[in-house]
Structures are given as C-alpha cells and as structure tokens.
C-alpha positions in Angstrom: 116.0 61.9 -55.4 117.9 60.0 -52.7 120.7 57.5 -53.0 120.5 54.6 -50.6 122.9 56.3 -48.2 120.9 59.7 -48.2 117.6 57.8 -47.9 118.9 56.0 -44.9 120.1 59.2 -43.3 116.8 61.0 -44.1 114.7 58.4 -42.2 117.2 57.5 -39.4 117.8 53.9 -40.6 120.9 52.2 -41.9 121.5 51.3 -45.5 120.8 47.6 -44.9 117.2 48.4 -43.7 116.6 50.4 -46.9 118.1 47.6 -49.1 115.8 45.0 -47.4 112.8 47.2 -48.2 113.9 47.5 -51.8 114.5 43.8 -52.2 111.2 43.0 -50.6 109.5 45.2 -53.2 108.2 47.7 -50.7 110.2 50.7 -52.1 110.6 51.1 -55.8 113.8 52.5 -57.2 115.1 53.7 -60.6 118.7 53.6 -61.8 120.5 56.8 -62.9 122.9 57.1 -65.8 125.7 55.8 -63.5 123.7 52.7 -62.5 123.1 53.9 -59.0 119.7 53.4 -57.4 117.6 56.5 -56.9 114.7 56.6 -54.5 111.9 59.1 -54.8 111.4 60.9 -51.5 107.6 60.4 -51.7 108.2 56.6 -52.2 110.6 56.6 -49.2 108.2 58.5 -46.9 105.4 56.2 -47.9 107.1 53.4 -45.9 108.9 55.6 -43.4 106.7 58.6 -42.6 108.5 61.8 -41.7 
C-alpha cells in the first residue's frame, strides 16, 4: 500500500496530482488506523500505468 507521497514518487507525479485524482473519484483510497490514506498499487497503476 502507498501513502500519497510514496504513490506520487512511484509514478513520477507530485502529491497534488494524486490528490486531484482521489478527489475526482478516479483513485479509491482507504484509511489506515492512523487516519492516513492508503492507495492500493493496482489502483494507482490503473490510472498511471507503470
């Protein structure tokens, strides 16, 4: 699972680009026990192919 920062680094984008996709409903996220968003790598790479 990726945080927003690690997801951005994994696809070569900035955190704002990832946040825009989340807010637009294009990337689904879950929250962990600390309340941080977690992004499944498969979900991330569906929008940003490796």
